C-alpha atoms as a printed R data frame, in Angstrom:
    type eleno elety resid chain resno       x       y      z
1   ATOM     1    CA   MET     A     1 -55.718  -1.906 43.478
2   ATOM     2    CA   SER     A     2 -52.093  -1.571 42.421
3   ATOM     3    CA   LYS     A     3 -49.218  -3.249 44.215
4   ATOM     4    CA   THR     A     4 -45.564  -2.241 44.199
5   ATOM     5    CA   ILE     A     5 -42.991  -5.045 44.237
6   ATOM     6    CA   PRO     A     6 -39.378  -3.954 44.709
7   ATOM     7    CA   LEU     A     7 -36.682  -5.761 42.708
8   ATOM     8    CA   LEU     A     8 -33.445  -6.414 44.563
9   ATOM     9    CA   ARG     A     9 -30.215  -7.434 42.869
10  ATOM    10    CA   VAL     A    10 -28.644 -10.509 44.422
11  ATOM    11    CA   PHE     A    11 -25.675 -12.609 43.319
12  ATOM    12    CA   ASP     A    12 -25.931 -16.042 44.870
13  ATOM    13    CA   TYR     A    13 -28.979 -18.315 44.869
14  ATOM    14    CA   GLU     A    14 -28.108 -20.246 48.041
15  ATOM    15    CA   GLN     A    15 -27.241 -17.096 50.013
16  ATOM    16    CA   ALA     A    16 -30.461 -15.420 48.869
17  ATOM    17    CA   ARG     A    17 -32.534 -18.431 49.963
18  ATOM    18    CA   ALA     A    18 -30.694 -18.671 53.297
19  ATOM    19    CA   PHE     A    19 -31.253 -14.998 54.072
20  ATOM    20    CA   TYR     A    20 -34.740 -14.293 52.753
21  ATOM    21    CA   ILE     A    21 -36.465 -17.647 53.201
22  ATOM    22    CA   ASP     A    22 -34.642 -19.467 55.995
23  ATOM    23    CA   TRP     A    23 -33.803 -16.423 58.145
24  ATOM    24    CA   LEU     A    24 -36.397 -13.710 57.377
25  ATOM    25    CA   GLY     A    25 -39.192 -16.238 56.929
26  ATOM    26    CA   PHE     A    26 -40.371 -15.247 53.464
27  ATOM    27    CA   THR     A    27 -42.111 -17.836 51.276
28  ATOM    28    CA   LEU     A    28 -40.839 -18.719 47.816
29  ATOM    29    CA   ASP     A    29 -43.697 -17.941 45.420
30  ATOM    30    CA   TYR     A    30 -41.911 -18.326 42.113
31  ATOM    31    CA   ALA     A    31 -38.442 -19.350 40.946
32  ATOM    32    CA   PHE     A    32 -36.904 -19.177 37.501
33  ATOM    33    CA   THR     A    33 -33.475 -20.737 37.381
34  ATOM    34    CA   PRO     A    34 -32.369 -21.210 33.778
35  ATOM    35    CA   ASP     A    35 -29.383 -23.326 32.855
36  ATOM    36    CA   GLU     A    36 -27.069 -20.346 32.437
37  ATOM    37    CA   GLY     A    37 -27.360 -19.759 36.182
38  ATOM    38    CA   ARG     A    38 -28.992 -16.316 36.331
39  ATOM    39    CA   PHE     A    39 -32.015 -16.715 38.540
40  ATOM    40    CA   TYR     A    40 -35.175 -14.797 39.368
41  ATOM    41    CA   LEU     A    41 -37.185 -15.349 42.563
42  ATOM    42    CA   GLU     A    42 -40.397 -13.850 43.858
43  ATOM    43    CA   ILE     A    43 -40.876 -14.137 47.599
44  ATOM    44    CA   SER     A    44 -43.524 -12.929 50.012
45  ATOM    45    CA   ARG     A    45 -44.378 -12.592 53.670
46  ATOM    46    CA   GLY     A    46 -47.994 -11.642 54.236
47  ATOM    47    CA   ASP     A    47 -48.747  -8.763 51.887
48  ATOM    48    CA   ILE     A    48 -45.048  -7.953 51.349
49  ATOM    49    CA   ALA     A    49 -43.582  -9.168 48.061
50  ATOM    50    CA   LEU     A    50 -40.028  -8.852 46.775
51  ATOM    51    CA   GLN     A    51 -38.350 -10.001 43.607
52  ATOM    52    CA   LEU     A    52 -34.747 -11.141 43.798
53  ATOM    53    CA   ILE     A    53 -32.859 -11.033 40.531
54  ATOM    54    CA   GLN     A    54 -29.366 -11.989 39.477
55  ATOM    55    CA   HIS     A    55 -29.377 -10.498 35.987
56  ATOM    56    CA   PRO     A    56 -26.761  -7.692 35.788
57  ATOM    57    CA   ASP     A    57 -29.006  -5.386 33.741
58  ATOM    58    CA   ASP     A    58 -31.783  -5.349 36.338
59  ATOM    59    CA   GLY     A    59 -31.487  -3.486 39.596
60  ATOM    60    CA   SER     A    60 -28.398  -2.409 41.451
61  ATOM    61    CA   ARG     A    61 -26.921  -3.596 44.694
62  ATOM    62    CA   GLY     A    62 -27.340  -1.387 47.701
63  ATOM    63    CA   SER     A    63 -31.065  -0.711 47.338
64  ATOM    64    CA   TRP     A    64 -33.137   0.320 50.336
65  ATOM    65    CA   VAL     A    65 -36.700  -0.921 50.811
66  ATOM    66    CA   LEU     A    66 -38.925   0.672 53.460
67  ATOM    67    CA   ILE     A    67 -41.839  -1.436 54.694
68  ATOM    68    CA   ARG     A    68 -44.273   0.716 56.665
69  ATOM    69    CA   ASP     A    69 -47.197  -0.420 58.797
70  ATOM    70    CA   PHE     A    70 -45.598  -3.788 59.564
71  ATOM    71    CA   LYS     A    71 -47.600  -5.551 62.273
72  ATOM    72    CA   GLY     A    72 -45.920  -7.440 65.116
73  ATOM    73    CA   LEU     A    73 -42.384  -6.102 64.725
74  ATOM    74    CA   VAL     A    74 -41.231  -6.984 68.257
75  ATOM    75    CA   PRO     A    75 -42.374 -10.641 68.111
76  ATOM    76    CA   TYR     A    76 -41.010 -10.919 64.563
77  ATOM    77    CA   ARG     A    77 -37.609  -9.656 65.681
78  ATOM    78    CA   ASP     A    78 -37.665 -12.119 68.592
79  ATOM    79    CA   THR     A    79 -37.806 -15.018 66.101
80  ATOM    80    CA   PHE     A    80 -34.251 -14.282 64.929
81  ATOM    81    CA   ARG     A    81 -31.788 -16.569 66.651
82  ATOM    82    CA   VAL     A    82 -28.743 -14.971 68.233
83  ATOM    83    CA   ASP     A    83 -26.537 -17.768 66.844
84  ATOM    84    CA   ALA     A    84 -27.811 -17.337 63.259
85  ATOM    85    CA   PRO     A    85 -25.329 -16.634 60.450
86  ATOM    86    CA   PHE     A    86 -26.741 -13.105 60.065
87  ATOM    87    CA   PRO     A    87 -26.582 -10.309 62.665
88  ATOM    88    CA   ARG     A    88 -29.674  -9.998 64.838
89  ATOM    89    CA   PRO     A    89 -31.220  -6.613 64.039
90  ATOM    90    CA   ALA     A    90 -31.820  -3.965 66.666
91  ATOM    91    CA   LEU     A    91 -35.117  -2.230 67.308
92  ATOM    92    CA   LYS     A    92 -34.896   1.560 67.258
93  ATOM    93    CA   GLN     A    93 -37.266   4.460 67.695
94  ATOM    94    CA   VAL     A    94 -37.637   6.461 64.476
95  ATOM    95    CA   PRO     A    95 -36.459  10.069 64.926
96  ATOM    96    CA   ARG     A    96 -39.320  12.572 64.818
97  ATOM    97    CA   GLU     A    97 -41.818   9.697 65.025
98  ATOM    98    CA   PRO     A    98 -41.966   8.893 68.753
99  ATOM    99    CA   ASN     A    99 -44.486   6.047 68.389
100 ATOM   100    CA   THR     A   100 -42.696   4.262 65.542
101 ATOM   101    CA   LEU     A   101 -40.272   1.367 65.902
102 ATOM   102    CA   SER     A   102 -37.825   0.461 63.177
103 ATOM   103    CA   MET     A   103 -35.755  -2.628 62.415
104 ATOM   104    CA   THR     A   104 -33.265  -2.658 59.552
105 ATOM   105    CA   VAL     A   105 -31.637  -5.746 58.073
106 ATOM   106    CA   MET     A   106 -28.856  -5.811 55.478
107 ATOM   107    CA   ASP     A   107 -28.758  -8.752 53.119
108 ATOM   108    CA   PRO     A   108 -25.479 -10.366 51.963
109 ATOM   109    CA   PHE     A   109 -25.699  -8.265 48.759
110 ATOM   110    CA   TYR     A   110 -25.790  -4.855 50.540
111 ATOM   111    CA   ASN     A   111 -29.537  -4.323 50.107
112 ATOM   112    CA   ARG     A   112 -31.264  -2.801 53.123
113 ATOM   113    CA   ILE     A   113 -34.779  -3.642 54.245
114 ATOM   114    CA   GLU     A   114 -36.313  -1.464 56.936
115 ATOM   115    CA   PHE     A   115 -39.451  -2.612 58.722
116 ATOM   116    CA   ARG     A   116 -41.464   0.017 60.614
117 ATOM   117    CA   GLU     A   117 -44.395  -0.324 62.971
118 ATOM   118    CA   THR     A   118 -46.366   2.508 64.517
119 ATOM   119    CA   MET     A   119 -47.260   1.634 68.088
120 ATOM   120    CA   ARG     A   120 -50.688   2.854 69.144
């Protein structure tokens, strides 16, 4: 079975770790941080994997990743502290999909990640 792993352009190692690992709860699976400072991270949360890259020739800022069939969106959203350094995302109903909830987060590098869960 094939797996798609989006690559997101990021600019700062500490900000990327703070947002994706400390705040969103992803796990660091792999890190390449050469001496010249350009880093490459692979992170995951369950079956979701993302690669965060700093190299200017790979990816572009402002990407949008849609994660469908996320399970437990409401409890996941409730784990975000109100006093965290990032805005707490809102839950919204997806237009034309009355049983689908959506939560969108924007990272410090202008990449958007949208989580969706279909409520049955």
